[in-house]
C-alpha positions as CSV (number, residue, x, y, z in Angstrom):
1,M,-41.0,162.5,73.0
2,I,-39.1,159.2,73.9
3,M,-39.5,155.6,72.1
4,I,-38.0,152.7,73.5
5,I,-37.5,149.3,71.6
6,A,-36.6,146.7,73.3
7,N,-35.8,143.4,71.4
8,I,-36.2,140.4,73.5
9,I,-34.8,136.9,72.2
10,I,-35.1,133.9,74.1
11,T,-33.2,130.8,72.9
12,N,-34.2,127.7,74.6
13,C,-34.8,124.4,73.0
14,N,-34.6,125.8,69.6
15,T,-37.6,128.1,70.5
16,V,-37.0,131.9,69.5
17,A,-39.2,134.5,71.2
18,K,-39.3,138.3,69.6
19,V,-41.0,141.2,71.8
20,H,-41.0,144.6,70.9
21,I,-42.1,147.4,73.1
22,I,-43.0,150.8,71.5
23,T,-44.1,153.7,73.6
24,T,-44.0,156.9,71.5
25,N,-43.5,157.5,68.0
26,V,-39.6,158.9,68.0
27,I,-36.7,156.4,67.7
28,T,-34.1,157.2,70.1
29,T,-32.6,154.1,70.8
30,V,-32.6,150.4,69.8
31,T,-31.3,147.5,72.2
32,T,-31.0,143.8,71.5
33,T,-30.6,141.0,74.1
34,T,-29.8,137.3,72.9
35,I,-29.9,134.6,76.0
36,T,-28.8,131.2,74.8
37,N,-29.6,128.5,78.0
38,A,-30.1,124.7,77.1
39,T,-31.8,124.2,80.4
40,N,-33.4,126.9,81.6
41,T,-35.1,130.1,79.9
42,S,-33.5,133.2,80.7
43,V,-34.8,136.6,80.0
44,I,-32.8,139.6,80.2
45,M,-34.8,142.9,79.2
46,V,-32.6,146.3,78.7
47,I,-34.2,149.3,78.2
48,T,-32.5,152.4,77.4
49,A,-34.2,155.8,76.6
50,H,-32.1,158.8,75.5
51,P,-34.6,161.7,74.7
52,L,-34.4,164.0,72.0
53,P,-31.9,167.1,72.3
54,H,-34.2,170.0,72.8
55,L,-34.2,172.2,69.6
56,P,-34.6,175.8,69.5
57,P,-37.6,177.6,67.7
58,A,-36.9,177.9,64.2
59,S,-37.2,181.7,64.8
60,Q,-37.0,184.1,67.8
61,T,-37.4,187.6,67.9
62,R,-36.6,189.5,70.8
63,G,-36.8,193.3,72.0
């Protein structure tokens, strides 16, 4: 399960917008990008996903 949380902060003429994108229920990474531009509104969204490592079962019986 992979969760992607992307924080988009747009600063333009004293306007701040935050967008949260949540895909699943496992928190793996948080990326925050802040843009400050007085003339044009720039948006940069960086999404990085790190899947959880595959864990072995609690008990394994062989043979």
